[in-house]
N, C-alpha and C positions, 0 to 999 in steps of 0.2 A: 399115764394113759389119759388122753383127752376124751371127754364125753360130749357127743354131738347129738343134737336133736334135729330131726328131719320130718318132712311131710310124709304121711303114709301112702302117698300116691305111687302108682306104678312107675312114673317117670323118675322118681327119686331112688328106686331100688338099686339101680346101677351105681349111683353115688354111694349108697349105703355099703354095697359090697366092696367098692374101692377103699372106702375109709376103714372098714373092718379088716381088710387085708393089710392095711398100713399100721394096724394096732389100735385103732380108735374104738371106743365103745359107742355104739350107735343106738339111739332111741328113736322111735317114731311116735308122734303124738296120735291120740285116738281119732278116729274118723268123725268128722262133723255130722251131726244128726239132729237138726232142730225139730222139736216135737213138743207135745203137751207134757207138762210135768207129771211125774209118777204119783205125786201127792199134792192135791190142790186144796188141802185144808186151810193153809194160811191165806191162799188167794180168796177162797170163799169167805173167810172171816173178814178180810179187808173189804171185800165188796159189800158184805152185809153191814159193815160199819163205816161206809164211805163218808157219812155225814161228819165223821171225826177228823177228816183231812181237809186241808186248805188248798194243797197243790197236788197235781198228778204229773209226774215227770216220765215221759215216754222217751227213753234214751236211744232207741233205735227202732227199726221197722219191726223187728220181732216183738219187742215190748208192746208196740202199738197194736199189732195184729192180734197177738194172743190175749192180751188183757182186754181189749175192746170187744173182741168177738165173744169172749167168756162173759163179760159184763152184759152185753146185749142179748144174751140168751134168756135173761129174766128181767131185763130193764130196758128203758127207752133212753135214747141219746139226751133227751131233755133233762133227765135226772142228773146229768153232769154239769148243768148250767151254773150251779153254785160253786163249782170247783174250778180253780185256775189250772189250765193245762199248758204244759210246756213240752215241745217236741225238739228232738235233736236229729237233724238230717231231713232232707226233703222227702225221703221214702216214708218216714214216720208221720210227717205232716200230711202227706198225700193219703196215707191209710186212714188217718183220723177224718179227713175230709170225705173220703169215700163212705165212711160209716156215719156221716152227719154229726161228727163230734167237733165242737168249736175248739180252736187253739188260740191261746192268749199270747204266747211267745213261741216263735218258730226260729230255732237256731240252725245254722248250717252245720253239716257234719264236720267233725274235727274242731269244733269250737266249744268243747266242754269247759275249757278254762274261763269262758265268758259267762257261764251259767250263773255263778254266784253274783257277779256284778249286775247282770241283767235283772235278776229277781230283786236284788237290793234296790235298784233304780225303780223297779215296778212298785215296790213296797215303801218307797220314800226314805226309810231310815233303817239302820242296822238293828236298833232295839226291837223292832217288830219281829225279828227272826225268832226270838225266844217264845213267841206265842204261836208259831206256825208249825203245822204238821204236814210232812211230805210223804207221799206214797210213790215208790219207785219199783214198778214191775221189772223183774229181771230173771236171769237164770241162777242168780245168787252164787256166781263163781268168782267174780272180782268186785271189790268195792271201789267205786269211782272216787276220784279226788273231790268232786263237787259234793258228794255225800258227806265226806269228812269235813269239808268247809262249812256246810250247813249245820252239821252237828256241833262243830266247834263254836258256831255263832249262837247256839242255844236251841236250835230247832230239833224237832223230833223227826227222824228219818227212818221210815220202814221200807226196807228192801224185801219185797215179797216174791217168792219163787212163783213164776208164772209159766215158764217153759223150760225146757232143757236143751242143752247144746250137744249132748253126747249120750249114746245109749249105755255106755259103760261109765257111770259116775265114779266108781271106785278108782278106775284107771286115771280119770281126769284129776281126781283128788291126789292120787299118788304123784302124778306129773307136776302138779302145782307145788307139792311138798318138796320135790326134787329141785325145782327152780328156786324156791325160796331158800332152801337149805344150801344152795351153791353146788349141788351135785351135777348140774349141767354147765359145761364150760362154754359151749358154743351152740347157737341156733343158726342153721344154714337155710336160707330161703333161695330157691332156684327160679322162682317167677313171682310176679305180683299177686297172682291168685292164691299162692301159698300163704302170703302174709294176710290177705283178707280172710282166708279160712282159719288161720291161727287166731286172729282177732275175734272172729265169730265164736270160735270154740271157747275162748275165755270170756266172751261176752263183754268186751271192752275195746275201745279204740285207743286207749292209753297204754300202748305196749312199752313205752319208755319206762313206765313205773313197774310194770310186771317183770320186765327183763333187765332191770337195773343190775349192773355187775356182770352180765352175761355178754360174751362177745357175739356180735351179729355179723354174719358173712352173707353177702348177696352176690348172686352169680353175675349179674349185669347191671347196666345203668338203669333200665326200666324198673328192675326189682329194687334197686337202691332208692329210687325216687319214691316208690310206694312205701318203703320202710320209713322214709322221712315223714311222710304224711301221718303215719301211725306213731310218731314221736320217737322213732329210732334214728337219731341223728349221728351217732358215732358208730359207723359201720366199716367193714372191710370189703373191698371189691377187687377181684383180680383184673389185671389189664386184659387178659384173655379169659373169657368165660370157661373154656375147657380146662383151665388150670385151677379151678376152684378146689378140687380135692387136694392138690399140693399146698394151696394156701392154708387150708384147714389143718392138714397134717403138720405143717410147719409151726402151727400154734402150740402143738404139744411138745415141741422140741425145746 
């Protein structure tokens, strides 16, 4: 029996029914719900000890919005002047600008792989990483590759829970466990927005790492192109979008 993961959208319910009738086990990922974290103790501690950090990495618009708004409830933008700030994606950079927070390095979205080299160039030499402390506001759902690279170079990297991506954290944890454990055979994306939603749910644009070993099926060319942007380069796509259920069913045979 093949296990397939789909979007929880109404549009995917018909596909779910067709797959279940063919004998597949169908899962739906939990609905995306970006909101304040249920517990902000670690965030408060990080803000109160901000002097201990050298870099603030705002990896997406949610990180920029939730961290900076929380910081500015009790502090002024000028208090971040001694901190180097790096943003990923124009939305994060624009949000920082709106809140009058300076940005030292602004990377384009989907350029996470450049982060390590950009900071290395900024700091002049690799040896300096061992003395640097990085603060990375996030939903603490997925660890980014750049976090591991920085840690491997000797830096201290604190990923601090700043927001949540799902109202049912237990269900999201269960799904992540299923993906890591190989219990999901295929993830089917029926439109580009589903891929963006899935990436936001797991708080990462590096879906190639998250879904390593999982078959990715895309309904059409536009969806396939979006998958490629998120690092999903090995995908299956039917010649006719209407035959996606057949393509997935055949994977289980």
